[in-house]
N, C-alpha and C positions, 0 to 999 in steps of 0.2 A: 203261940203264937201261930201258927197255921191256921187256928178259928179261928184267929180274929182278921184273918187277909181280906174276909168278903166282905167287910162291918166297913163301908165305906162314907165318908160323909156326902153330905149331897154336896155341900162346893167341893171337892176333891173331883166327885164325879164330872161337877158343870166344868172343872178347869180341865180334866184331863178330856173332854168332850169337845170343848173349846183350844187345844193342842193340837187333837187328830185333825177337826176341821181346817185350821188355821198351817197344817204340813200338804191337806189335798190343796190347796187353795194358795200354793205358793207360782207364780205366775211363769212361766215358760218364756225362755229367753227367745225373742223374737227376732227374724233375720234386718236387720238394720237398712232400711234404705234409703234413698239419694234424695234428698231437696227436690228434686225434678221431680220423681214421684210422689214426694210428699205433697210437693205442691198440688199435682194433678189427682191425687184423689182428694185428697179437701179439693176443688175444687168442683170436681163432681159431686161430692155427697153435697154442699152445700146448691148445687144448683139440681140437683135432686131431690134432695129433705130425705136425705139417708141416716140411717142412722150408723157410728159410725164407736170402734174399740181405736184408744191411741192408747202408747206403750211409751215410757219419756223414760230419759235416756238414766238414768241414776240408779241404784241398786241402798239397799239399807244394811245393816251390820253386819246380814250376815251371807250375801250377795246373793241376795236374789230382789230380782225385781218386781217393786209393789204389783198394785191390782191393775187392771187396764181402764184406763176414763171412759166408760162409754155414758154415748147420747147422741146429740144431736145438734148440732151449728145453730146457736144462740148468736153470735158477731162475731167481731175479729176486729183490728187495729192493724199497725204497721208492725206492732212487738209478737203477737200471738191472737192464738184464737181463744170462742166461750163456748164451753161443752158445760153444759149443766150447771153454770154459775162461777167456775171454775177457771180462769184464766190459764192456759197455758203456751210459754215461747217457743216461737218458731224452732229453733235451738235447740231444745231439751225433745224434741221429739225424734222418735228413734221407730218406732214402725205406727199403719194408719191403717189398718181390715174395716171393713163394709160389711158389716151384721145385718141379713137378708132375714127380716121374722117374718114368720109363720104367723100371717091372720086367723085369728077365730075359727071363724068358718071354715076355712080348709086343713084346721085340724081333725 
């Protein structure tokens, strides 16, 4: 059996790599912002056309936060905002972070 331990099928190695990437990409718990702080950050991002990352107030089955929703604000209504065609209700937002992207010419 030891002799065959090094021979994995490509499906097995792909599944192992996917599992390893999923463990590395777990979102960390960010601090919960007040509704006033969220409102100010969203307003600043929209006025200055900034890219933001939003962490939703939800957990998966294992108690981890899903990946942040990253993008620019496309629009809003009385219930929430739209980022990259994804609607996020205001009461679902846990944290908002402004992302500072470097221009390719500055790299």
